[in-house]
N, C-alpha and C positions, 0 to 999 in steps of 0.2 A: 504494499500499500504505500502511495506516495505521501510526500510531507505536504502539509497545509500551508500554501503560500499566498499572502495577500499582496497584489501589486496596486500601489496607489499613484495613479497617473491620470491627468485630466484630458490629455491629448491622445485622441484614439489612434491616430497614425503613429504614435510612438508606443503606446501600450500594446497594440496587436502583435507586432513581432516578438515583444517581450513575453507576452503570454504564451504564444506559440513555442517559443523556445524553452520556457520553463516546462510546458506541458510535455514536450519531447524528452525532457530529462525525467519524466515519470512523476512530476508534482502535480498536486491537485490546487489549481490557481483560481483565486477569486479577485476579479479586476474591480476596483473601486475609484471613483473620480472625485472624492472630496474627503477632508479631514473629518468632519462629522460622521460620514458613513463609516470610515474605518474605525473610528472609536467606538461606534454602536456595534460594529460587526465583530471586533475583538473582544468586547465584553460579553458577547453572547455564543462565541464559538471557540473550539480549540484551535489555535494558530502557532505554527512553528516559526515562520519567518514573515516579516513585513518588509517589502521593499518600497521605500517611501521618497516620492518627488517633493522637493520642497516648494515649488511653484504651484500651490493649489489655489482654486477659486475662493475658497471660504475662509481658509487658515493658512497661516505659515507652517510649512512642514515641520520646522523646529518646534513649534507649539504643539503640533499632533505628536512629535516624538516624546516630548516631556509629559504630555497627558497620558500617553500610553504607559510610561513608566509609573507615573502617579496612580493610575488605576490598577496597577499590579502586574502589568504584562512583562513576563520574564523571557520571552522568546527573542530571536534575533531581530535586530532592526538594521536594515542597510539603507542609508541615504543616497539617493541618486540625483544629482543636481549640476547645474551649470556653474554654480558658485565654487570655483576652483581654489580659492585662496586658501593658505594655511589657517588663517584666523577662522574662516568659516568652517573649515574641517574640525578644528579643535572645539568650537562652539557646538557643532553638532555632536561631537562626542560627549562634552560636557552635559548635554541634554539627554543623554542615555543611548545614542546609537553605538553599534558594535562595529560598523564599517562605513566607509564614504567612498562612493564611486563618482568621479567626475565626468561630465558630458564633455566631448563625445567619447564613447567607449566601444569596444567590440564585444559581440555577443559571447565569444569565447572567454573573455576576461570576466563577464558577468556570471557565466556558468561556473567557472573556477572559483570565483568568490562566494557565490551561493553555496557550492559544495563544501567549501572550507568552513563557512559559518554554520551550516547546518551539523556538520561534524563536531564543532564546538560547543553548539547550543543544545543538542539533544544527546542524552545518555545513550551509549552503545548497548548492544543486547548482553555483552559480558559484564559491563558495569551494572546493568540491572540485575544480572544474575548473582554477581558478587555482593552487591548493595553494600560496598564498604563505607565506613563511617570514620571520620577524622574527629579526634577531640582536641580542642585547643582551648585550655582553661574552661570558661563556662560555654564555649561555643561547641555545637554538634554540627559537623558538615557531613551530610550525606551525600556521597558522590553519586550513588545510583539514582536517587530521586532528585539530585541536584537542589536540595534544599538546606538551608541554614537555620538552626535554631538556638535561642538563648533562653534556657529553661523551657517554659512551655510557649514561648513566643517566636514566630518565624520572623527572619530578617529577610526582606524582599530584595534580592540583588539581580542585576542584569547578568547576562551570559559572561562578560568579561569579567566583571566583578567576582562572580563565583570562582571562575578559573583562577584568577590572581590569588584570591583568598585560599582556595584548595592547594595551590602550589606552594605557597607561603607556608600553609599549615603543615604540609608534609615534610618540610624542612624547618620545623619550628625551632626558634632560637638561633638559627643559622642565616647568614646573610645569602640571598639569592640574587644573583647579578641581574642588572637591567637587560643584558643580552639574553640571558637564559628565560627571563620572564617574557620578553618580545617574541623569541623563537617558540616557546611552548604555548603561549596564549594567542598570539596574532599569527604565527608560523610564516613560511615562506612567501605567502600571498600577500603580506602587508608590505606596502611601498611608501607609507606615510611617515610623519614625524614620530619620533619616541616621546613628544609630548603627550601622545596618546596615553601612554602609560601612566604619566603623572596626573593626567585627568582622572583616569580610572583609579588610581591609587587615592586621589583626593576624595572622590565619591564614596570610595569603600570606607575610608577613614571616618568620614561624617556618618555613614550609616551605622557603623560600629558604635560610635560615640553616642549616637541619638538613642541606640537601643540599650545603653547602659553597660555594653561589654567591657570587660577588664582587659582583653586582648587589644593590642594596638599595633599598626604598621610603622615601624621606624626607618626612616631613611639613613642609609650609610653613605655619606657624602662620597662621590665618585665611584661607588661600587654598585649598590643595590638596595634592597629592602629586606627587613627582618620582621618576622610577626613574634610578639612577645607579650608577655602580661604586665600591665602596669604596676601589678603589686611586686614585680621583680626589682624595681627600683631601689638602689642601695642608698 
């Protein structure tokens, strides 16, 4: 059974070839042409990936991205836009996107990025079978279900935030280099700035702090990041 993919694009001549390309990959594609419609659809259906154009008729795509995350959507979000500047890319990631594809682009590149993002955002059969759980102080990180809990409360994380936290937790109290994080979480399909990692770390820190977690992500200047408990301070 294919993945559930939502394409948000208001121009039919652009949307049509993208829908056909994604369907040929075996995905079940829902094409929507406005921000309001995608928010309503995702709230009511299981969705694995949203491919989101920023230039929508009713809402700015960045606001749609942020609203999706605010309503608890934890699947992949790929922004597709003609806004190619690095600032726009970082802002999109700060709003909760997982990847950013600038127009014009080739269909082969879109397919590769979609495959990579779905691999990262969905648990594999092996992971579901193993259902491994990492413990980091008060945090329980269920890799099979891709859920993070603090006591009885769940902390809603995006795909990349979860992957970064799980990787840091698997090397608890050890420094994980920036290069290793970028390779493992974004893999070879990522061609953007490493500021992406800083944006993701910033969001993750804030969510852990807001939830009252004793775990914190500490930056080691010039090297990388370490997950440790704030109670470890001497």
